[in-house]
C-alpha positions, -999 to +999 in steps of 0.1 A: +052-701+009+043-736+002+026-759+026+034-794+013-002-800+004-014-805-031-045-781-029-052-746-014-039-713-016+001-722-009+000-755-027+034-773-035+064-787-022+080-770+008+113-756-006+138-731+008+139-698-013+171-688-023+179-649-023+186-635-057+212-611-059+205-576-073+211-569-108+225-538-121+195-532-142+174-530-110+190-494-100+183-480-135+168-446-132+182-438-098+204-407-094+241-414-087+264-391-067+282-380-096+254-371-118+238-355-089+268-331-084+271-324-120+232-314-123+239-292-092+270-272-105+252-269-142+221-254-123+245-230-103+264-220-134+236-219-162+205-210-141+170-217-150+155-219-184+130-192-197+101-216-191+112-226-156+117-188-148+081-185-158+072-213-133+092-197-106+071-165-113+037-184-109+048-197-079+058-164-064+026-145-075+007-176-063-030-175-063-058-200-055-051-220-087-016-216-091-007-253-086-030-265-113-019-238-138+017-245-131+010-283-136-008-275-170+020-252-182+048-276-172+028-305-186+024-289-220+061-281-221+075-315-210+048-337-219+040-361-193+021-361-160+050-374-141+077-350-154+052-319-150+047-329-113+085-334-109+093-303-125+066-285-103+084-299-070+120-291-083+112-254-091+092-251-057+125-265-040+146-236-060+122-212-047+126-223-010+162-224-013+163-186-026+137-175+000+163-191+028+192-174+011+176-139+015+165-146+050 
């Protein structure tokens, strides 16, 4: 926000800002409805992969250091910190859904 003064924190001409329209690139990486539905159907039909089943088993057996072990295991398989944490949360959600279905 310009003050109209030559010096200072907000130096420069007073101008009215023009709001820029959002570009399609700004929604890159967001999950769309169609993709979400396709992934849900695929998960329902195919089920979990072997390493995901192992993570689910770790969650079920639990223990004090389960969170860290799950993270380390997932990171080794998936390659990055972000992906490992996302996968851990995803499989936790699958576990919660299974428990809700049983109850």
